[in-house]
C-alpha positions as CSV (number, residue, x, y, z in Angstrom):
1,M,-0.1,0.0,0.1
2,N,1.4,3.5,-0.9
3,K,2.9,5.1,2.2
4,A,1.0,8.4,1.7
5,I,-2.3,6.5,1.4
6,K,-1.3,4.5,4.6
7,R,-0.6,7.8,6.4
8,I,-3.9,9.4,5.4
9,F,-5.8,6.1,6.3
10,A,-4.0,6.0,9.7
11,T,-4.9,9.5,10.7
12,S,-8.5,9.1,9.4
13,I,-9.4,7.1,12.6
14,S,-9.3,10.5,14.4
15,A,-11.6,12.4,11.8
16,A,-14.8,13.7,13.1
17,S,-17.0,13.3,10.1
18,I,-18.0,9.9,8.9
19,F,-19.5,8.5,5.6
20,S,-20.9,5.1,4.8
21,V,-19.7,2.6,2.2
22,A,-20.6,-0.9,1.5
23,S,-18.3,-3.7,2.6
24,S,-18.1,-7.1,0.9
25,A,-16.8,-8.6,4.1
26,F,-19.8,-7.9,6.1
27,A,-23.5,-7.8,5.3
28,K,-24.1,-4.6,7.3
29,E,-23.3,-1.1,6.5
30,V,-19.8,0.1,7.1
31,F,-18.6,3.5,8.2
32,V,-15.2,4.8,7.5
33,P,-13.9,8.1,8.7
34,T,-13.2,10.8,6.1
35,P,-9.4,11.3,5.7
36,P,-7.8,14.7,6.4
37,S,-5.6,16.1,3.7
38,V,-2.4,15.9,5.8
39,L,-0.9,13.8,8.5
40,I,-1.3,15.5,11.9
41,K,1.4,14.5,14.3
42,Q,0.7,14.8,18.0
43,P,3.4,16.5,20.0
44,G,5.1,14.7,22.9
45,N,3.6,14.5,26.4
46,E,3.9,18.1,27.5
47,T,1.8,17.7,30.7
48,G,4.6,16.0,32.6
49,V,2.5,12.8,33.0
50,P,4.6,9.7,32.5
51,F,4.1,8.1,29.1
52,V,1.9,5.0,29.0
53,S,2.2,2.1,26.5
54,D,1.0,-1.5,26.5
55,K,0.7,-4.5,24.2
56,P,-2.9,-5.9,24.8
57,W,-2.4,-9.0,22.7
58,S,-0.5,-10.9,20.1
59,I,-2.1,-13.6,17.9
60,N,-0.8,-16.3,15.5
61,F,-3.2,-17.7,12.9
62,D,-2.4,-21.3,12.1
63,G,-4.8,-21.9,9.2
64,S,-7.5,-23.6,11.2
65,R,-10.2,-20.9,10.8
66,T,-11.5,-18.2,8.4
67,S,-12.1,-15.5,10.8
68,D,-11.2,-14.3,14.4
69,S,-11.7,-11.2,16.7
70,K,-9.6,-9.8,19.5
71,M,-10.9,-7.1,21.9
72,L,-9.0,-4.1,23.2
73,V,-9.8,-1.2,25.5
74,I,-9.1,2.4,24.6
75,S,-9.1,5.0,27.4
76,D,-9.0,8.9,27.2
77,D,-5.4,8.9,28.5
78,I,-4.3,6.1,26.1
79,P,-6.0,6.8,22.8
80,W,-3.2,5.8,20.3
81,L,-3.5,2.4,18.5
82,K,-1.2,0.4,16.3
83,V,-2.1,-2.9,14.8
84,Q,0.5,-4.9,13.0
85,M,-0.5,-7.7,10.7
86,K,1.2,-10.3,8.6
87,N,-0.7,-12.4,6.0
88,S,1.2,-15.7,5.4
89,G,-1.8,-17.2,3.7
90,T,-2.6,-17.7,0.0
91,T,-5.8,-15.5,0.1
92,K,-6.4,-11.9,1.1
93,M,-6.9,-10.9,4.8
94,I,-9.5,-8.3,5.6
95,V,-8.9,-6.5,8.9
96,T,-11.5,-4.2,10.5
97,I,-11.7,-2.2,13.7
98,T,-15.1,-2.1,15.2
99,Q,-16.7,-0.4,18.2
100,D,-18.5,-2.4,21.1
101,S,-18.7,-5.7,19.3
102,P,-17.2,-7.6,16.2
103,Q,-20.2,-6.4,14.2
104,G,-20.2,-2.8,15.6
105,K,-19.5,0.4,13.9
106,V,-16.5,0.1,11.7
107,W,-13.6,2.7,12.3
108,G,-11.1,1.2,10.0
109,I,-10.6,-1.4,7.4
110,L,-7.6,-2.8,5.5
111,T,-7.1,-5.6,3.1
112,I,-3.7,-7.3,3.1
113,A,-2.6,-9.4,0.1
114,P,-1.1,-12.9,0.5
115,G,2.5,-12.8,1.8
116,E,2.3,-9.0,2.8
117,S,2.6,-7.2,6.1
118,D,0.9,-3.9,7.0
119,N,0.2,-1.6,10.0
120,L,-3.0,0.3,10.9
121,W,-2.5,3.1,13.2
122,G,-3.9,6.4,14.5
123,K,-5.6,8.2,17.5
124,M,-8.9,6.8,18.3
125,P,-11.6,9.5,18.5
126,L,-13.2,8.1,21.7
127,A,-12.6,5.8,24.6
128,G,-14.4,2.4,24.7
129,T,-14.2,-1.2,23.9
130,F,-13.0,-2.0,20.2
131,Y,-12.5,-5.2,18.3
132,V,-9.9,-6.1,15.7
133,N,-11.5,-8.5,13.3
134,F,-9.7,-10.7,10.8
135,T,-11.4,-12.4,7.9
136,S,-10.1,-14.4,5.0
137,T,-11.6,-15.8,1.8
138,G,-9.5,-19.0,2.6
139,T,-8.0,-19.8,6.0
140,L,-6.2,-17.3,8.3
141,K,-2.5,-17.7,8.3
142,G,0.0,-15.2,9.8
143,A,0.2,-13.0,12.9
144,S,-1.1,-9.8,14.4
145,S,-0.1,-7.7,17.5
146,T,-1.4,-4.4,19.0
147,R,0.1,-1.5,20.9
148,I,-1.8,1.2,22.6
149,A,-0.1,4.3,23.9
150,S,-0.6,7.8,25.4
151,T,1.3,9.5,22.5
152,Y,2.1,9.0,18.9
153,E,5.8,8.6,19.6
154,E,5.2,5.6,21.8
155,L,3.8,3.6,18.9
156,G,7.2,3.1,17.7
157,L,6.3,3.9,14.0
């Protein structure tokens, strides 16, 4: 995926306006935030509060299923999210970030070609429970991990 497009997509998670598009991965309506025209980088933690960073989970896909979901909790003081993905399978992997449930409002979507790796990252617009959902047209093979952080710099991009 083109790096400029990835940056626009990554920051689009924090966009305030939302438009709807149809998704072939799910039967319900999908919402994707409108991307801003430039990447907005958050400055370092200027309040003197210690940086906070955590890796909520890592997962390996062994080819025994076609879909999976993992939950994570975003708080107001830890709003930054990075999801790293590797598709080792022979079919495309579709990754979505949804709110409140695996079938909830979609905040991000990315398709990863066989043999490729990619990251989805940005500042989440609100605190709450989110799910990272993985779907494949074949079986899921590969891996994924997450990092949540209080600042952009802590994501290690």
